[in-house]
C-alpha positions in Angstrom: -20.7 -20.0 -50.8 -17.0 -19.7 -49.8 -16.0 -19.0 -53.3 -18.5 -16.2 -53.5 -17.3 -14.7 -50.3 -13.7 -14.9 -51.4 -14.6 -13.0 -54.6 -16.4 -10.3 -52.7 -13.4 -9.9 -50.2 -11.0 -9.3 -53.1 -13.3 -7.0 -55.0 -12.1 -3.5 -55.7 -14.3 -1.2 -57.7 -11.3 0.9 -58.9 -9.5 -2.2 -60.1 -12.7 -3.5 -61.8 -13.1 -0.1 -63.5 -9.5 -0.1 -64.7 -9.9 -3.6 -66.1 -13.1 -2.7 -67.9 -12.2 0.8 -69.3 -8.4 0.5 -69.5 -7.6 3.5 -67.3 -8.0 4.3 -63.6 -10.8 6.4 -62.2 -10.0 10.1 -62.2 -10.7 12.2 -59.0 -13.6 14.1 -60.6 -15.2 10.8 -61.6 -15.0 9.5 -58.1 -16.5 12.8 -56.7 -19.4 12.7 -59.3 -20.0 9.0 -58.4 -20.2 9.7 -54.7 -22.5 12.7 -55.3 -24.8 10.6 -57.5 -25.0 7.9 -54.9 -25.9 10.4 -52.2 -28.6 11.9 -54.4 -30.0 8.5 -55.2 -30.1 7.5 -51.5 -31.8 10.8 -50.6 -34.5 10.4 -53.3 -35.0 6.7 -52.2 -35.4 7.8 -48.5 -37.9 10.6 -49.4 -39.9 8.2 -51.6 -39.9 5.5 -49.0 -40.9 8.0 -46.2 -43.8 9.5 -48.2 -47.4 9.2 -46.9 -49.6 7.5 -49.4 -53.3 8.1 -49.1 -55.9 6.2 -51.1 -58.6 8.7 -52.3 -62.1 7.7 -53.4 -65.5 9.2 -54.0 -68.7 7.6 -55.2 -71.2 9.5 -57.3 -74.8 8.9 -56.3 -78.2 10.0 -57.8 -80.2 12.6 -56.0 -80.1 16.2 -54.9 -77.7 17.3 -52.1 -76.9 13.7 -51.1 -73.8 13.4 -48.9 -72.7 10.2 -47.2 -69.3 10.3 -45.4 -67.4 7.3 -44.2 -65.6 7.8 -40.8 -62.0 6.6 -41.6 -58.5 7.8 -40.8 -56.6 5.5 -43.1 -57.6 7.0 -46.4 -59.2 10.1 -48.0 -62.6 8.6 -48.5 -65.1 11.3 -49.5 -68.0 8.9 -49.4 -71.1 9.2 -51.5 -71.7 12.6 -53.2 -74.4 13.7 -55.6 -73.8 16.1 -58.4 -73.2 19.7 -57.2 -72.1 18.7 -53.6 -68.7 18.7 -52.0 -66.9 17.1 -49.1 -63.7 17.9 -47.1 -61.1 15.8 -45.4 -58.4 17.2 -43.1 -54.9 15.8 -42.4 -52.8 17.1 -39.5 -49.1 17.3 -40.4 -46.4 17.8 -37.7 -42.7 18.2 -38.3 -41.0 16.2 -35.4 -37.4 16.5 -36.7 -35.0 19.4 -36.0 -34.8 20.2 -39.7 -37.1 22.4 -41.8 -39.1 20.2 -44.2 -40.4 21.1 -47.6 -43.8 19.4 -48.2 -45.0 18.4 -51.7 -48.2 16.6 -52.6 -49.0 14.8 -55.9 -52.4 13.5 -57.0 -52.9 10.6 -59.3 -55.9 8.7 -60.7 -59.3 9.7 -61.9 -60.0 11.6 -58.7 -57.0 13.9 -59.2 -59.0 16.4 -61.2 -61.7 16.6 -58.5 -59.5 17.0 -55.5 -58.4 20.5 -54.4 -55.6 20.7 -51.9 -55.7 23.8 -49.6 -51.9 23.9 -49.0 -49.2 22.5 -51.3 -45.5 23.2 -51.9 -44.7 24.8 -48.5 -42.0 24.9 -45.8 -42.7 23.3 -42.4 -40.3 24.5 -39.7 -39.0 22.2 -36.9 -41.7 21.4 -34.3 -44.3 23.2 -36.4 -47.7 21.6 -37.3 -50.3 22.5 -39.8 -53.6 21.2 -41.2 -54.2 20.4 -44.8 -57.7 20.3 -46.3 -58.5 18.0 -49.2 -61.8 19.0 -50.8 -63.8 17.3 -53.6 -66.5 19.0 -55.5 -68.7 16.8 -57.6 -69.4 18.5 -61.0 -72.8 18.3 -62.8 -71.2 16.3 -65.5 -70.2 13.4 -63.2 -71.4 10.0 -64.2 -74.0 8.5 -61.8 -72.8 5.4 -59.8 -69.2 5.9 -60.8 -66.4 5.5 -58.3 -63.5 8.0 -58.8 -60.4 6.9 -57.1 -56.7 7.5 -57.0 -53.9 8.3 -54.6 -52.4 11.4 -52.9 -48.7 11.2 -52.2 -47.3 13.5 -49.4 -43.6 13.9 -49.7 -41.6 15.5 -46.8 -38.2 16.6 -48.0 -35.7 17.5 -45.2 -33.7 20.6 -45.9 -30.3 19.9 -44.4 -29.0 23.4 -45.1 -31.7 24.9 -42.9 -30.6 23.0 -39.8 -31.7 24.8 -36.6 
C-alpha cells in the first residue's frame, strides 16, 4: 500500500505525457483537455440527475375498458382496451437560481404510444409547470400485451442565463 501511495505522490501528468509522447504538453492541448474534462463532468451530472420514469400499459379485451393504477413512482397507464386513452401528469419545479432546459426521451415499446404535452422547453428559476403524458391505444394493439419502456427527464442548467 505504501509503495502505491508513494507512486501517486510523485505522479505528474505532464511528466508522464512527456515520457510517453516525447515532447511536453502545449498550452492549447492543456486548454482542450480541461474543457473536455468540464464537458464530461457536466454530461455526467446531467445524466445522473435525470428523472427516470418506468412507463407501462396493459392492453385488455373489451370496449371502453380503462383501469388506472394509483401510483406516483412510475407512469403506469393501467389497463386500456383498444381505442381508449389515459393521461398521467408530472409537476416539475425549478428550485435552483438558474434557468433550466428540459428535455425528455422515450424508450421501449411504449415510446410510440406516449405523447408528451411539453418537451424541449426552458424553465426559469422558481418556475413550475405540469407535463402531461398521454397514451392512446390503437385498434391494432395486441390483446393482453404489456407495452413498457422508460421516460428520461433531463434538466440541463444554463449557467449563462444566471439570474
